C-alpha positions, 0 to 999 in steps of 0.5 A: 388527819381529822377534818375540821368541819362545823356542825353538819346540821348547821351546814345543811341549814345554811346551804338550804337558806343560801339556795332559797335566800330565805330562812323561811323556805329553808325551814319548810324544806328541812321540816324545822322551825324558822328559829332553828334555821336562824340559830344554826346559821348564827352558830355557823357564822360564829364558827367561821368568824364571818357573816354569811347573811345580812339581816334586813327588815325585808328578810335576809341577803347573802354576803359575798362570803355567803354567796361563795360558800353556798355555791361551793356547798350545794354541789357537795350536798347534791353528790352526797344525796346521789351517793346515798341513793346509789348506796341504798340501791345496792342489791336492788335491780334498776332498769335502764331502757336503751334505744339503739339503731339496729345496725349498732345493736346487732353488729357491735353492742349485743355481743358485748352485753355480757361484759356489762352484765357481769360488771353491773348485775344490778342494772337490768338493760332493756334494749330496743333496736329502733331506727326511728329517733326516740322521743324522750317526752313520750317514749319509754326510753332513758338513753339512745345510741345514735350515729350522725352529726350530733345535731338532734334537738331536745336531747343532751348529747355526749360523743362516744368516739370521734374520727370515724373512718370509712373503708371498703370491706369484702369477704376474703373469698372474693380476693383471688390475688392483688387488687387495686381500687380500679378493679372495682369496676368488675365487682358489685358495689353494695350500697347503703341508702346513701350512695354518696359514700362510694362516690366520696371514697372513689374520689379520694382514691382518684378512681374514674370509670367505676360506676359509683351508682351501680349495685344493690342498695340496702338499708342499715347494716345489711350491705355489710352482711351482704359483703360477708356473704361474698356478694360484693364490696361494702363500705363500713367503719371500725365499729361495725366491721372490726369484730368481723375483720378480727374473726376473718369474715371480712377483710380490708382490700385497700389501705385507703380510709376516709373520715366521715362527718358523723360520729357515735353518740349517746343521748338522753332527754334535754335537761335531764340529769344523768342517772347512776345506771345511765352513767355506768352504761355510758362509761362502759360504752366509751371504754368498749368503743375505745377498745374497738378502736384500738383493735382496729388500729392493730388490724390496720397496722398489720395489713399495711405491713404486708 
């Protein structure tokens, strides 16, 4: 069915004039004369059968109909402009600089990047593993992947997953038979810098007598690496540990999980518009993390049936 639309030139002239509330400024933006803008808008008003502007001695003012129409048209023109840029960029390599915590990069992101490259061969990723929070005003970064409470200043924040679950993991070599949480008193606890995680988990398990402060302290994901090496029990989450559990390098010795207040987020500079490469990367991240969550749910379900 053919669309019944007025002249595109008339629509462009009106959208620019409505946005500026000025025929003169619209003419400057469109590189045409004031008379051309006025003529296009008069043609559009006749086509619609309604006034879009009130002409006054001091200039022009939008009518109610004109204000509503302009508010609908501006996002459409923005989308057309973005689609045009994307179409023109096809076949050209576009760079995307991503700052990511080393633990997320090495244990989860890097093994999956081949799938992103296959889907988007025109996007060149530059991955910077960095614990320091990137400053988008001075650092060369387009996006950041972070774990935390999502309360960082000066960034646009989008959550990648919610309801992060934390649970003990260990090498299957440590399990010689059935184990209860109380038996952890006989093993080495592997800590991240925040020892409170073990305190919280042992409290949720109703365990007393296990010295939750005891054990080696690691920075970042190294506690999980130590657990894989058979050095003790670490606390991990479904994003950092699911691949290792699926491969048999780690196991969940207990069924109890606790929910962490933090989450996984993707961030960019405050007030910035999400670019097409950034949107493609974010949507891919969200889909990959959702798939990891589904894989974890399957592992969790299988372990509770044993």
